[in-house]
C-alpha positions in Angstrom: -66.4 -28.0 -142.4 -64.8 -26.0 -145.3 -63.1 -22.7 -145.2 -66.1 -21.2 -147.0 -68.3 -22.3 -144.1 -66.0 -20.4 -141.7 -65.5 -17.2 -143.6 -68.8 -16.6 -145.5 -71.1 -16.0 -142.4 -68.8 -13.3 -141.1 -69.2 -11.2 -144.2 -72.8 -10.3 -143.4 -71.7 -8.5 -140.3 -69.1 -6.4 -142.0 -69.4 -2.6 -142.2 -68.6 -2.8 -145.9 -72.1 -3.0 -147.6 -70.7 -4.9 -150.6 -69.8 -7.8 -148.3 -73.3 -8.0 -146.8 -74.3 -10.7 -149.3 -77.5 -11.9 -147.7 -79.0 -8.4 -147.6 -78.1 -7.8 -151.3 -79.6 -11.1 -152.3 -82.7 -10.4 -150.4 -83.2 -6.9 -151.9 -85.6 -6.4 -154.8 -85.9 -2.7 -155.1 -87.3 -2.9 -158.7 -89.9 -5.5 -157.8 -88.2 -7.7 -160.5 -88.7 -11.2 -159.1 -91.7 -12.2 -161.3 -90.4 -10.6 -164.5 -87.0 -12.1 -164.3 -88.4 -15.5 -163.6 -89.7 -15.3 -167.2 -86.3 -14.2 -168.6 -85.1 -17.6 -169.7 -88.3 -18.1 -171.7 -87.8 -14.8 -173.4 -84.2 -15.6 -174.2 -85.1 -19.1 -175.5 -87.6 -17.5 -177.9 -85.3 -14.6 -178.8 -88.2 -12.3 -178.0 -86.6 -8.9 -178.3 -89.8 -6.9 -178.1 -90.6 -8.6 -174.8 -87.1 -8.0 -173.5 -87.3 -4.4 -174.5 -90.6 -3.9 -172.7 -89.2 -5.7 -169.6 -86.2 -3.4 -169.4 -88.4 -0.3 -169.9 -90.8 -1.6 -167.2 -88.0 -2.1 -164.6 -86.3 1.3 -165.2 -87.0 3.3 -162.0 -87.6 7.0 -161.8 -84.3 8.9 -161.0 -85.8 10.2 -157.7 -86.3 6.7 -156.4 -82.6 5.8 -157.2 -81.4 8.9 -155.4 -83.0 7.6 -152.2 -81.4 4.1 -152.3 -78.6 2.8 -150.1 -75.7 0.9 -151.6 -77.3 -2.4 -151.0 -80.5 -1.5 -152.9 -78.5 0.1 -155.7 -76.3 -3.1 -156.1 -79.5 -5.2 -156.3 -81.1 -2.9 -158.9 -77.9 -3.0 -161.1 -78.0 -6.7 -160.8 -81.5 -7.0 -162.1 -81.2 -4.4 -164.9 -77.9 -6.1 -165.9 -79.8 -9.4 -166.7 -81.8 -7.6 -169.3 -78.8 -5.6 -170.6 -77.0 -8.9 -171.3 -80.1 -10.5 -172.8 -80.8 -7.8 -175.2 -77.1 -7.6 -176.4 -77.1 -11.4 -176.8 -79.9 -11.0 -179.4 -78.1 -8.3 -181.3 -79.6 -5.1 -179.7 -77.7 -2.4 -177.8 -79.9 -2.0 -174.7 -79.2 1.6 -174.0 -80.1 2.5 -177.6 -83.3 0.6 -177.4 -84.3 2.0 -173.9 -82.5 5.4 -173.6 -84.2 6.1 -170.3 -82.0 3.5 -168.6 -78.8 5.5 -169.2 -79.2 8.1 -166.4 -80.2 5.2 -164.1 -77.1 3.2 -164.9 -74.9 6.2 -164.4 -76.6 7.1 -161.0 -76.3 3.5 -159.8 -72.6 3.5 -160.7 -72.1 6.7 -158.7 -74.0 5.3 -155.7 -72.1 2.0 -155.7 -68.7 3.4 -156.9 -68.6 0.7 -159.6 -68.9 0.6 -163.4 -72.2 1.5 -165.0 -73.3 -2.0 -165.6 -73.5 -5.4 -163.8 -70.3 -7.3 -163.0 -69.5 -10.9 -162.1 -70.3 -10.1 -158.5 -73.8 -9.0 -159.4 -74.4 -12.1 -161.5 -73.1 -14.6 -158.9 -72.3 -13.5 -155.3 -75.2 -11.0 -155.1 -77.6 -13.1 -157.0 -80.5 -14.6 -154.9 -80.5 -18.3 -154.4 -83.4 -20.7 -155.0 -86.6 -19.7 -156.8 -85.5 -16.1 -157.0 -82.1 -16.8 -158.7 -81.6 -14.7 -161.9 -80.4 -16.6 -164.9 -80.2 -16.0 -168.6 -81.1 -19.6 -169.7 -82.4 -21.3 -166.6 -80.2 -24.3 -167.4 -78.7 -26.3 -164.6 -75.2 -25.7 -166.0 -75.7 -22.0 -165.7 -76.7 -22.4 -162.1 -73.6 -24.5 -161.5 -71.3 -22.0 -163.1 -72.8 -19.2 -160.9 -72.2 -21.4 -157.9 -68.6 -22.1 -158.9 -67.8 -18.4 -158.9 -69.9 -17.7 -155.9 -68.0 -20.1 -153.7 -64.7 -18.2 -154.1 -65.9 -14.7 -152.9 -65.4 -15.2 -149.2 -61.9 -16.6 -149.8 -60.9 -13.6 -151.9 -62.1 -11.3 -149.2 -59.9 -13.2 -146.7 -57.0 -13.2 -149.1 -57.1 -9.4 -149.3 -56.4 -9.4 -145.6 -53.6 -12.0 -145.6 -51.9 -10.5 -148.7 -52.0 -7.0 -147.1 -50.3 -8.5 -144.0 -47.8 -10.2 -146.2 -46.8 -7.0 -147.9 -45.8 -5.5 -144.6 -43.6 -8.4 -143.5 -40.1 -9.7 -144.4 -39.1 -13.3 -145.0 -37.3 -13.5 -141.6 -40.5 -12.6 -139.8 -42.4 -15.7 -138.5 -45.6 -14.1 -139.7 -44.4 -14.1 -143.3 -44.8 -17.9 -143.7 -48.0 -17.9 -141.7 -49.6 -15.3 -144.0 -48.6 -17.3 -147.0 -50.0 -20.5 -145.4 -53.3 -18.8 -144.9 -53.2 -17.3 -148.4 -52.6 -20.9 -149.8 -55.8 -22.0 -148.0 -57.8 -19.2 -149.6 -56.3 -19.8 -153.1 -57.0 -23.6 -152.9 -60.7 -22.5 -153.0 -60.1 -21.3 -156.6 -58.8 -24.8 -157.5 -61.8 -26.3 -155.9 -64.0 -23.9 -157.9 -62.4 -24.8 -161.3 -62.7 -28.5 -160.5 -66.4 -28.0 -159.7 -66.8 -26.2 -163.1 -65.0 -29.0 -165.0 -67.3 -31.5 -163.4 -70.6 -29.7 -164.0 -70.3 -27.3 -166.9 -69.5 -28.5 -170.4 -67.2 -26.4 -172.7 -69.9 -26.7 -175.5 -72.6 -25.2 -173.2 -70.5 -22.3 -172.1 -69.1 -21.5 -175.6 -72.3 -21.8 -177.6 -75.1 -20.9 -175.2 -73.9 -18.9 -172.2 -70.9 -17.0 -173.5 -73.0 -14.7 -175.9 -74.7 -13.1 -172.8 -71.4 -11.7 -171.6 -70.7 -9.4 -174.5 -69.9 -5.8 -173.8 -72.7 -3.2 -173.7 -72.4 0.4 -174.9 -73.1 2.9 -172.2 -72.6 6.6 -173.1 -70.3 5.7 -176.0 -68.0 3.3 -174.1 -68.1 -0.5 -174.1 -68.4 -2.3 -170.7 -67.8 -6.0 -170.5 -70.4 -8.3 -169.2 -70.1 -10.3 -165.9 -67.1 -12.4 -166.9 -65.5 -14.9 -164.5 -62.2 -13.2 -165.4 -63.3 -10.3 -163.2 -62.9 -12.6 -160.2 -59.6 -10.9 -159.1 -57.0 -13.6 -158.6 -54.7 -10.8 -159.4 -55.2 -9.6 -155.7 -53.0 -12.5 -154.8 -50.6 -12.3 -157.8 -50.0 -8.6 -156.9 -48.3 -9.1 -153.6 -46.9 -12.6 -154.2 -45.0 -11.8 -157.4 -46.6 -9.4 -159.9 -46.2 -5.9 -158.5 -42.5 -5.6 -159.4 -42.3 -8.2 -162.2 -44.1 -6.5 -165.1 -45.4 -8.2 -168.2 -47.0 -6.0 -170.9 -49.8 -8.3 -171.7 -50.8 -9.1 -168.2 -50.4 -5.4 -167.1 -52.7 -4.2 -169.8 -55.3 -6.9 -168.8 -55.1 -5.9 -165.2 -55.5 -2.2 -166.0 -58.9 -3.0 -167.5 -59.9 -5.7 -165.0 -59.3 -3.6 -161.9 -62.0 -1.3 -163.0 -64.6 -4.0 -162.5 -63.6 -4.7 -158.9 -65.0 -3.5 -155.7 -63.8 -0.1 -154.5 -61.7 -1.5 -151.6 -60.1 -3.9 -154.0 -59.2 -1.2 -156.4 -57.7 0.7 -153.4 -55.7 -2.4 -152.5 -54.3 -2.5 -156.1 -53.4 1.1 -156.0 -51.7 0.8 -152.7 -49.6 -2.3 -153.6 -48.9 -2.1 -157.3 -45.6 -0.2 -156.7 -44.4 -2.4 -153.8 -41.9 -5.2 -153.5 -43.3 -8.7 -154.1 -42.9 -11.7 -151.7 -40.8 -13.4 -154.4 -38.4 -10.4 -154.6 -38.2 -10.1 -150.8 -37.3 -13.8 -150.5 -34.8 -13.7 -153.3 -33.0 -10.7 -151.7 -32.9 -12.4 -148.3 -31.6 -15.6 -149.8 -28.9 -13.8 -151.7 -27.5 -12.4 -148.5 -27.1 -15.8 -146.9 -23.6 -17.2 -147.3 -23.9 -20.2 -144.9 -24.6 -23.6 -146.2 -27.6 -24.1 -143.9 -30.3 -21.5 -144.2 -32.1 -20.1 -141.1 -35.2 -22.1 -140.3 -37.5 -19.1 -140.6 -36.2 -18.4 -144.1 -36.7 -22.0 -145.1 -40.3 -22.0 -143.8 -40.9 -18.7 -145.8 -39.6 -20.2 -148.9 -41.6 -23.4 -148.6 -44.8 -21.5 -147.9 -44.2 -19.2 -150.9 -43.6 -22.1 -153.2 -46.8 -23.7 -152.0 -48.9 -20.6 -152.9 -47.2 -20.4 -156.3 -47.9 -24.1 -156.9 -51.5 -23.7 -156.2 -51.8 -20.7 -158.4 -50.0 -22.7 -161.1 -52.5 -25.6 -160.7 -55.5 -23.3 -161.0 -54.1 -21.6 -164.2 -53.3 -24.9 -165.8 -56.8 -26.2 -165.3 -58.3 -22.9 -166.4 -56.3 -23.1 -169.7 -57.7 -26.6 -170.2 -61.3 -25.3 -170.0 -60.5 -22.2 -172.1 -58.8 -24.2 -174.9 -61.9 -26.4 -175.2 -64.4 -23.6 -175.0 -62.5 -21.5 -177.6 -61.5 -24.3 -179.9 -62.1 -23.9 -183.6 -65.1 -26.1 -183.7 -66.9 -24.4 -180.7 -65.9 -20.8 -180.3 -68.1 -18.0 -181.4 -65.5 -15.4 -180.2 -61.7 -15.0 -180.4 -61.4 -13.7 -176.8 -62.7 -14.7 -173.5 -65.5 -12.9 -171.8 -63.0 -10.9 -169.7 -61.3 -9.6 -172.9 -58.2 -11.8 -172.8 -57.2 -14.3 -175.4 -56.2 -17.9 -174.4 -52.6 -17.0 -175.3 -52.5 -14.5 -172.4 -53.6 -17.2 -170.0 -50.7 -19.3 -171.1 -48.3 -16.3 -170.6 -49.6 -15.8 -167.0 -49.2 -19.5 -166.3 -45.6 -19.4 -167.5 -44.9 -16.4 -165.4 -46.3 -18.2 -162.3 -44.3 -21.3 -163.0 -41.1 -19.3 -163.5 -41.6 -17.7 -160.1 -42.2 -21.0 -158.5 -39.0 -22.3 -160.1 -37.1 -19.3 -159.0 -38.2 -19.8 -155.4 -37.4 -23.5 -155.4 -34.0 -23.1 -156.9 -33.0 -20.3 -154.6 -33.3 -22.5 -151.5 -30.9 -25.1 -152.9 -27.6 -24.4 -151.2 -24.3 -25.6 -152.7 -22.6 -28.3 -150.7 -19.3 -27.3 -149.1 -16.2 -28.4 -151.1 -14.6 -31.6 -150.0 -11.4 -31.3 -148.0 
């Protein structure tokens, strides 16, 4: 049994409607099942007239939208988003082609407290499984990529809780190492996900076939990114582990944009912790006060647990860079930046920052030997 098997079923009983994954997947408020089953064929033929008619057909009356709950609104945005991305992939701004969709997107954004287009959560976690699964291409590799992102959602929800607990503790507290150990379990799912992607999705397929569907769409004069995997917020873990008090201009700017595409509670988490003291800083301060040769066992346990989390983060980022370099190599790439708006160089910078923090923690626990008599 995996961590996913333990965590995922609990989400459907949460009061937070965005965590009730099964209900969102089951919802079809626009009656879009049959139409979206034909979407891969429309995209294969680059049939812009058919895509335009399909979007116009699905646009609901504003009165209907006003009566929807959050779950129905999320499902509607999911389905409209598939057509937004498809039209943009074929060179058409969807809102310009179907203006009546604009007030609907804006109302769905208000009702869900999210951006006025679909995100990675709509495209993966909230996407139905089996015959109802929404896909741009219908290719097995697209389904595998969706599954790779989908498998990390329960772990990120759990990491939100453990990282919040970590922020309230000090390295001498026994719960500090325990919170980090649980965080390590959650982050390991990200490594499993990237390995799954490497095994099942070729860089060429992503770069040449799927990546164009994730281009930004103009909504009321502002561009909104497509459902990029970069919107999966590993920064939730970075924030409390090392990032909140160790700024980096490039990463900070990227986060400022990425946070907007997250769930409301995740944005609130970021707002609450971005000015805090990171686990790395807490541990460094505690170690600096220790003058004895042998460190207290609790402090050693905290240091080892923190180093473990940073090592897993480093592993994920190193493998992510490997994929990105292939997908955005000169002979494959169609775009200079990733679908989340970041260049490969930024991924390298964040990996270096993660490695630097891991090194800092490891070196800080090495106590000098007492001088010989």
